[in-house]
DOLOBA-648474 format. One line per field, with one value per residue (C-alpha): chain; residue number from 1; y, z, x; residue in one letter. Coordinates in pm, whole numbers. Example, Ala and Ser with C-alpha at 12.3 -4.5 7.8 and 13.67 -1.06 7.14 Angstrom:
BEGIN
ch = [A; A];
i = [1; 2];
c2 = [-450; -106];
c3 = [780; 714];
c1 = [1230; 1367];
aa = [a; s];
END
This chain:
BEGIN
ch = [A; A; A; A; A; A; A; A; A; A; A; A; A; A; A; A; A; A; A; A; A; A; A; A; A; A; A; A; A; A; A; A; A; A; A; A; A; A; A; A; A; A; A; A; A; A; A; A; A; A; A; A; A; A; A; A; A; A; A; A; A; A; A; A; A; A; A; A; A; A; A; A; A; A; A; A; A; A; A; A; A; A; A; A; A; A; A; A; A; A; A; A; A; A; A; A; A; A; A; A; A; A; A; A; A; A; A; A; A; A; A; A; A; A; A; A; A; A; A; A; A; A; A; A; A; A; A; A; A; A; A; A; A; A; A; A; A; A; A; A; A; A; A; A; A; A; A; A; A; A; A; A; A; A; A; A; A; A; A; A; A; A; A; A; A; A; A; A; A; A; A; A; A; A; A; A; A; A; A; A; A; A; A; A; A; A; A; A; A; A; A; A; A; A; A; A; A; A; A; A; A; A; A; A; A; A; A; A; A; A; A; A; A; A; A; A; A; A; A; A; A; A; A; A; A; A; A; A; A; A; A; A; A; A; A; A; A; A; A; A; A; A; A; A; A; A; A; A; A; A; A; A; A; A; A; A; A; A; A; A; A; A; A; A; A; A; A; A; A; A; A; A; A; A; A; A; A; A; A; A; A; A; A; A; A; A; A; A; A; A; A; A; A; A; A; A; A; A; A; A; A; A; A; A; A; A; A; A; A; A; A; A; A; A; A; A; A; A; A; A; A; A; A; A; A; A; A; A; A; A; A; A; A; A; A; A; A; A; A; A; A; A; A; A; A; A; A; A; A; A; A; A; A; A; A; A; A; A; A; A; A; A; A; A; A; A; A; A; A; A; A; A; A; A; A; A; A; A; A; A; A; A; A; A; A; A; A; A; A; A; A; A; A; A; A; A; A; A; A; A; A; A; A; A; A; A; A; A; A; A; A; A; A; A; A; A; A; A; A; A; A; A; A; A; A; A; A; A; A; A; A; A; A; A; A; A; A; A; A; A; A; A; A; A; A; A; A; A; A; A; A; A; A; A; A; A];
i = [1; 2; 3; 4; 5; 6; 7; 8; 9; 10; 11; 12; 13; 14; 15; 16; 17; 18; 19; 20; 21; 22; 23; 24; 25; 26; 27; 28; 29; 30; 31; 32; 33; 34; 35; 36; 37; 38; 39; 40; 41; 42; 43; 44; 45; 46; 47; 48; 49; 50; 51; 52; 53; 54; 55; 56; 57; 58; 59; 60; 61; 62; 63; 64; 65; 66; 67; 68; 69; 70; 71; 72; 73; 74; 75; 76; 77; 78; 79; 80; 81; 82; 83; 84; 85; 86; 87; 88; 89; 90; 91; 92; 93; 94; 95; 96; 97; 98; 99; 100; 101; 102; 103; 104; 105; 106; 107; 108; 109; 110; 111; 112; 113; 114; 115; 116; 117; 118; 119; 120; 121; 122; 123; 124; 125; 126; 127; 128; 129; 130; 131; 132; 133; 134; 135; 136; 137; 138; 139; 140; 141; 142; 143; 144; 145; 146; 147; 148; 149; 150; 151; 152; 153; 154; 155; 156; 157; 158; 159; 160; 161; 162; 163; 164; 165; 166; 167; 168; 169; 170; 171; 172; 173; 174; 175; 176; 177; 178; 179; 180; 181; 182; 183; 184; 185; 186; 187; 188; 189; 190; 191; 192; 193; 194; 195; 196; 197; 198; 199; 200; 201; 202; 203; 204; 205; 206; 207; 208; 209; 210; 211; 212; 213; 214; 215; 216; 217; 218; 219; 220; 221; 222; 223; 224; 225; 226; 227; 228; 229; 230; 231; 232; 233; 234; 235; 236; 237; 238; 239; 240; 241; 242; 243; 244; 245; 246; 247; 248; 249; 250; 251; 252; 253; 254; 255; 256; 257; 258; 259; 260; 261; 262; 263; 264; 265; 266; 267; 268; 269; 270; 271; 272; 273; 274; 275; 276; 277; 278; 279; 280; 281; 282; 283; 284; 285; 286; 287; 288; 289; 290; 291; 292; 293; 294; 295; 296; 297; 298; 299; 300; 301; 302; 303; 304; 305; 306; 307; 308; 309; 310; 311; 312; 313; 314; 315; 316; 317; 318; 319; 320; 321; 322; 323; 324; 325; 326; 327; 328; 329; 330; 331; 332; 333; 334; 335; 336; 337; 338; 339; 340; 341; 342; 343; 344; 345; 346; 347; 348; 349; 350; 351; 352; 353; 354; 355; 356; 357; 358; 359; 360; 361; 362; 363; 364; 365; 366; 367; 368; 369; 370; 371; 372; 373; 374; 375; 376; 377; 378; 379; 380; 381; 382; 383; 384; 385; 386; 387; 388; 389; 390; 391; 392; 393; 394; 395; 396; 397; 398; 399; 400; 401; 402; 403; 404; 405; 406; 407; 408; 409; 410; 411; 412; 413; 414; 415; 416; 417; 418; 419; 420; 421; 422; 423; 424; 425; 426; 427; 428; 429; 430; 431; 432; 433; 434; 435; 436; 437; 438; 439; 440; 441; 442; 443; 444; 445; 446; 447; 448; 449; 450; 451; 452; 453; 454; 455; 456];
c2 = [-1898; -2123; -1996; -2230; -2196; -2066; -1729; -1749; -1404; -1283; -1198; -970; -796; -1047; -1357; -1712; -1715; -1393; -1529; -1852; -1662; -1437; -1737; -1912; -1596; -1543; -1908; -1976; -1857; -2130; -2417; -2411; -2269; -2170; -2178; -1802; -1826; -2111; -1910; -1606; -1811; -1982; -1648; -1502; -1818; -1800; -1434; -1516; -1812; -1593; -1355; -1641; -1740; -1377; -1355; -1671; -1511; -1196; -1384; -1614; -1357; -1050; -724; -537; -771; -821; -485; -113; -54; 113; 287; 608; 456; 177; 185; 116; -14; -274; -5; 188; -128; -199; 144; 83; -258; -116; 149; -126; -309; -24; -128; -306; 12; 268; 59; -186; -84; 288; 236; -38; 175; 481; 267; 329; 21; 20; -124; -472; -619; -452; -557; -899; -772; -505; -754; -998; -723; -606; -950; -1030; -701; -695; -1049; -935; -616; -827; -1028; -701; -610; -940; -899; -550; -642; -954; -1264; -1393; -1679; -1426; -1273; -1420; -1206; -906; -1058; -1195; -904; -619; -288; -96; 226; 116; 227; -94; -289; -72; -153; -528; -526; -322; -520; -852; -726; -585; -911; -1106; -854; -886; -1266; -1244; -981; -1182; -1524; -1442; -1280; -1572; -1846; -1830; -1838; -2148; -2323; -2209; -2349; -2680; -2709; -2591; -2678; -3051; -3084; -2999; -3233; -3405; -3244; -2898; -2973; -3117; -2794; -2591; -2823; -2791; -2416; -2344; -2480; -2634; -2314; -2364; -2007; -1993; -1665; -1698; -1767; -1467; -1248; -1358; -1329; -978; -860; -1006; -847; -512; -531; -628; -351; -95; -228; -249; 123; 249; -49; 39; 408; 318; 90; 371; 627; 408; 352; 731; 762; 527; 809; 1113; 978; 972; 1268; 1318; 1667; 1549; 1324; 1556; 1629; 1622; 1603; 1258; 1052; 1231; 1262; 884; 806; 1043; 900; 548; 644; 761; 450; 233; 384; 340; -23; -93; 62; -168; -476; -412; -356; -678; -901; -739; -821; -1156; -1310; -1140; -966; -657; -705; -675; -451; -184; 156; 300; 156; 322; 648; 629; 527; 813; 1058; 906; 940; 1313; 1360; 1162; 1338; 1682; 1566; 1422; 1742; 1940; 1733; 1754; 2132; 2105; 1865; 2051; 2410; 2518; 2420; 2542; 2890; 2901; 2712; 2651; 2506; 2158; 2120; 2338; 2085; 1818; 2050; 2208; 1860; 1768; 2094; 2198; 1949; 1605; 1458; 1738; 1562; 1251; 1445; 1662; 1361; 1186; 1497; 1532; 1169; 1088; 1400; 1635; 1369; 1185; 1514; 1675; 1422; 1222; 1548; 1486; 1210; 1059; 1001; 798; 529; 191; 208; 571; 556; 234; 400; 694; 448; 265; 595; 672; 334; 366; 723; 614; 355; 606; 863; 636; 589; 967; 978; 703; 740; 1113; 1175; 960; 1140; 1441; 1309; 1541; 1468; 1546; 1250; 1230; 975; 709; 534; 725; 448; 526; 874; 752; 464; 243; -71; -390; -661; -871; -597; -536; -909; -940; -634; -778; -1106; -936; -762; -1092; -1264; -1017; -1070; -1446; -1459; -1253; -1465; -1800; -1683; -1586; -1936; -2112; -1871; -1624; -1291; -1120; -1205; -1381; -1306; -940; -870; -1059; -861; -538; -631; -716; -381; -198; 105; 420; 505; 189; 159; 530; 552; 660];
c3 = [-1371; -1435; -1400; -1471; -1818; -1688; -1633; -1856; -1864; -1843; -1482; -1403; -1072; -953; -807; -819; -441; -444; -723; -537; -217; -411; -578; -242; -93; -378; -410; -36; -8; -256; -64; 234; 317; 683; 922; 892; 515; 544; 782; 551; 243; 435; 547; 195; 57; 315; 229; -142; -95; 116; -179; -414; -188; -165; -544; -562; -332; -544; -867; -727; -523; -742; -698; -573; -274; -198; -286; -238; -614; -748; -1066; -976; -835; -1081; -1037; -679; -500; -773; -1025; -762; -689; -1060; -1108; -809; -935; -1283; -1117; -941; -1271; -1406; -1174; -1466; -1675; -1427; -1213; -1464; -1826; -1798; -1563; -1786; -2099; -1931; -1804; -1433; -1304; -960; -1121; -1144; -806; -848; -1200; -1124; -818; -1036; -1311; -1068; -908; -1253; -1366; -1038; -1020; -1387; -1339; -1049; -1233; -1515; -1260; -1114; -1451; -1463; -1104; -1174; -1499; -1366; -1561; -1612; -1812; -2087; -2093; -2437; -2575; -2540; -2800; -3024; -3021; -2887; -3072; -3117; -3050; -2687; -2455; -2251; -2553; -2565; -2199; -2250; -2547; -2369; -2044; -2231; -2441; -2138; -1950; -2232; -2243; -1865; -1895; -2171; -1997; -1676; -1832; -2090; -1830; -1594; -1823; -1707; -1346; -1418; -1543; -1234; -1008; -1196; -1165; -807; -605; -538; -222; -390; -499; -833; -991; -907; -1061; -1364; -1391; -1396; -1663; -1888; -1850; -1911; -2268; -2279; -2180; -2187; -2153; -2471; -2639; -2904; -2645; -2439; -2748; -2839; -2480; -2426; -2761; -2685; -2339; -2491; -2752; -2491; -2264; -2538; -2617; -2262; -2192; -2448; -2364; -1994; -2057; -2305; -2045; -1788; -2042; -2174; -1816; -1780; -2111; -1979; -1742; -1959; -2250; -2034; -2001; -1631; -1576; -1288; -1529; -1829; -1829; -2096; -1809; -1697; -1896; -1767; -1423; -1398; -1536; -1292; -998; -1106; -1118; -756; -641; -828; -642; -309; -395; -479; -152; 52; -158; -137; 240; 288; 78; 228; 582; 530; 298; 450; 126; 281; 69; -253; -160; 4; 157; -177; -335; -72; -125; -501; -455; -212; -468; -731; -489; -451; -827; -890; -601; -751; -1096; -950; -753; -1077; -1248; -938; -962; -1323; -1231; -936; -894; -1253; -1258; -896; -1010; -1256; -1039; -1332; -1252; -1375; -1145; -850; -643; -681; -600; -299; -172; -190; -65; 216; 213; 357; 168; 270; 559; 347; 44; 225; 419; 87; -53; 256; 286; -86; -227; 34; 248; -37; -203; 107; 365; 138; 58; 389; 369; 703; 561; 276; 512; 481; 773; 751; 374; 399; 642; 401; 114; 307; 366; -6; -102; 132; 22; -341; -310; -150; -414; -679; -453; -450; -828; -886; -615; -553; -928; -953; -671; -889; -1199; -1477; -1383; -1020; -791; -703; -620; -528; -197; 33; 6; -365; -288; -93; -174; 101; 0; 146; 330; 13; -189; 73; 98; -279; -288; -4; -197; -505; -293; -118; -456; -574; -262; -288; -646; -553; -245; -421; -706; -460; -311; -644; -833; -738; -660; -756; -1092; -1034; -1377; -1381; -1040; -1136; -1458; -1264; -1021; -1314; -1480; -1152; -1233; -1054; -934; -723; -605; -519; -319; 41];
c1 = [2966; 2665; 2310; 2017; 1866; 1535; 1699; 2005; 2163; 2522; 2601; 2889; 2816; 2553; 2719; 2590; 2549; 2345; 2131; 2053; 1968; 1734; 1569; 1518; 1366; 1121; 1018; 983; 617; 517; 674; 440; 97; 99; -194; -240; -270; -520; -736; -718; -808; -1088; -1229; -1222; -1382; -1661; -1733; -1734; -1972; -2200; -2214; -2299; -2588; -2704; -2700; -2909; -3166; -3165; -3226; -3494; -3686; -3630; -3443; -3748; -3770; -3401; -3239; -3294; -3306; -3619; -3736; -3552; -3234; -3162; -2783; -2680; -2372; -2319; -2222; -2024; -1831; -1787; -1626; -1399; -1284; -1220; -1004; -805; -763; -551; -266; -101; -122; 7; 243; 384; 338; 416; 712; 849; 826; 976; 1266; 1211; 1388; 1230; 917; 1073; 962; 623; 532; 384; 198; 38; -48; -212; -420; -530; -642; -819; -1008; -1115; -1249; -1465; -1562; -1704; -1901; -2035; -2185; -2374; -2491; -2624; -2798; -2965; -3064; -2710; -2861; -2931; -2584; -2516; -2800; -2568; -2338; -2614; -2859; -2646; -2654; -2329; -2524; -2559; -2274; -2320; -2196; -1886; -1824; -1868; -1628; -1360; -1386; -1355; -1063; -882; -935; -767; -481; -428; -414; -153; 61; 69; 118; 386; 613; 541; 675; 1042; 926; 717; 1028; 1216; 944; 954; 1332; 1384; 1075; 1090; 879; 550; 269; 328; 22; 160; 499; 321; 120; 443; 583; 277; 238; 607; 568; 914; 1095; 1472; 1591; 1800; 1879; 1608; 1336; 1443; 1435; 1082; 957; 1089; 958; 615; 608; 702; 424; 164; 288; 236; -112; -241; -200; -456; -679; -680; -744; -1020; -1180; -1191; -1307; -1588; -1707; -1727; -1911; -2180; -2271; -2213; -2418; -2731; -2970; -2908; -2760; -2537; -2350; -2361; -1989; -1722; -1472; -1587; -1336; -1025; -1188; -1230; -883; -710; -905; -812; -444; -456; -644; -395; -100; -279; -357; 5; 124; -102; -18; 356; 332; 134; 361; 669; 560; 389; 649; 956; 1052; 1210; 1524; 1322; 1029; 1239; 1178; 1285; 971; 752; 936; 876; 513; 462; 595; 365; 73; 136; 151; -166; -339; -277; -387; -706; -766; -740; -1007; -1228; -1210; -1321; -1599; -1750; -1631; -1689; -2061; -2088; -1980; -2272; -2523; -2754; -3094; -3011; -2709; -2805; -3000; -2735; -2442; -2613; -2694; -2323; -2175; -2410; -2699; -2758; -2460; -2220; -2040; -2004; -1879; -1625; -1490; -1426; -1257; -1038; -925; -932; -765; -618; -447; -266; -172; -16; 104; 340; 521; 698; 956; 857; 510; 660; 785; 608; 363; 244; 217; 14; -229; -266; -320; -591; -773; -745; -892; -1190; -1252; -1214; -1489; -1724; -1631; -1781; -2084; -2128; -2104; -2358; -2622; -2695; -2697; -3010; -3189; -3275; -3454; -3571; -3934; -4026; -4071; -4439; -4706; -4449; -4371; -4137; -3876; -3834; -3702; -3399; -3168; -3031; -2840; -2984; -2794; -2812; -2640; -2372; -2300; -2258; -2030; -1820; -1801; -1654; -1389; -1315; -1299; -1037; -826; -875; -746; -439; -371; -408; -186; 89; 72; 125; 349; 626; 461; 786; 940; 1273; 1417; 1313; 1465; 1782; 1808; 1765; 2042; 2267; 2216; 2274; 2062; 2173; 1821; 1832; 2190; 2225; 1902; 1951];
aa = [x; x; x; x; x; x; x; x; x; x; x; x; x; x; x; x; x; x; x; x; x; x; x; x; x; x; x; x; x; x; x; x; x; x; x; x; x; x; x; x; x; x; x; x; x; x; x; x; x; x; x; x; x; x; x; x; x; x; x; x; x; x; x; x; x; x; x; x; x; x; x; x; x; x; x; x; x; x; x; x; x; x; x; x; x; x; x; x; x; x; x; x; x; x; x; x; x; x; x; x; x; x; x; x; x; x; x; x; x; x; x; x; x; x; x; x; x; x; x; x; x; x; x; x; x; x; x; x; x; x; x; x; x; x; x; x; x; x; x; x; x; x; x; x; x; x; x; x; x; x; x; x; x; x; x; x; x; x; x; x; x; x; x; x; x; x; x; x; x; x; x; x; x; x; x; x; x; x; x; x; x; x; x; x; x; x; x; x; x; x; x; x; x; x; x; x; x; x; x; x; x; x; x; x; x; x; x; x; x; x; x; x; x; x; x; x; x; x; x; x; x; x; x; x; x; x; x; x; x; x; x; x; x; x; x; x; x; x; x; x; x; x; x; x; x; x; x; x; x; x; x; x; x; x; x; x; x; x; x; x; x; x; x; x; x; x; x; x; x; x; x; x; x; x; x; x; x; x; x; x; x; x; x; x; x; x; x; x; x; x; x; x; x; x; x; x; x; x; x; x; x; x; x; x; x; x; x; x; x; x; x; x; x; x; x; x; x; x; x; x; x; x; x; x; x; x; x; x; x; x; x; x; x; x; x; x; x; x; x; x; x; x; x; x; x; x; x; x; x; x; x; x; x; x; x; x; x; x; x; x; x; x; x; x; x; x; x; x; x; x; x; x; x; x; x; x; x; x; x; x; x; x; x; x; x; x; x; x; x; x; x; x; x; x; x; x; x; x; x; x; x; x; x; x; x; x; x; x; x; x; x; x; x; x; x; x; x; x; x; x; x; x; x; x; x; x; x; x; x; x; x; x; x; x; x; x; x; x; x; x; x; x; x; x; x; x; x; x; x; x; x; x; x; x; x; x];
END
């Protein structure tokens, strides 16, 4: 039985006909960009360009004029959004690397989706740092004059390193698929086929190449896990190393990592649902994947709930003077409705509802995941903003607007642009490259893992 060299493996239970059908299904989204996709890409591009223009106004007119940031609230929605995008970037860690290393075979159709989301979101997260700091023309000063004692330098180093790791993880595993695209997609523009040819680096699919590729993927998979966790932990340290009592927590690192894990699962649920429906991939992104993701959501929800108890209820029991104003503001004050809504939709709902199997079906689980994502973004808002409203020195002799932070239209437009940029990168990738790895899915079907074939 002959299989093309791009995915040369020994097939026993996977027939040539099944293999060709699978290849056609997974490559079909690349062959044509429909009107719906063009409208979606156009919309995302327009939102992103609006954000670019808003950033231009911010830099030319100044933050004091164009944003709600003041001397007391110096970190606004830009940092909240940065934390959210960093959380999304851990998709490759939690939904690809860990599942791959623990030999859970159902990861195979999800791995590339997770890797693309990770790379796209960490790219936008890096942009968020520059937007928040201002004066992007002086960014190189961080590398020339930066001091290792400054936590912001740690963040820059980890973000840059994780970005490179995400590029490598995605690209190395993509090489066989690039060769497949070159060999089997003949109705594409010549420049696109030439791109596949160049990027595939002469891949032939012989035994030695497969050995090197799989070993490289394994090494990168092992490395990206501590890198991702370090990235999230360093982001938490940026807060806990300050003198603000609301952020003075040794729990922050684990608190951020656990929250990121939950957001990652929710992101994957929505991404899998979208690609499944839009690209007609029901045979590859099955109800089993939603069932497994729903179970993972429950687990991550309970873990996140545990660290929330550590973060809020322990200091609430003591109600020391430094924390009292902030905690009362969240629990029963002006932020109470906001806070408890986030707790309900961001922790209680994903921890309880997916316990019921009917809630782990594609549509209900996707609705739950969307609620988790929205609540997750506002959770970071609640971490960043109210914590700055209670400085060590009382607020006095300042304009009333300084005492309360409200993001301006400029800020909201820029935040929307970074979210749109993330979605745009994922969408464009899926239109040029297979969003599901052909060789990984084929290999999984060959091995016939019991966890897949016995699922009911």
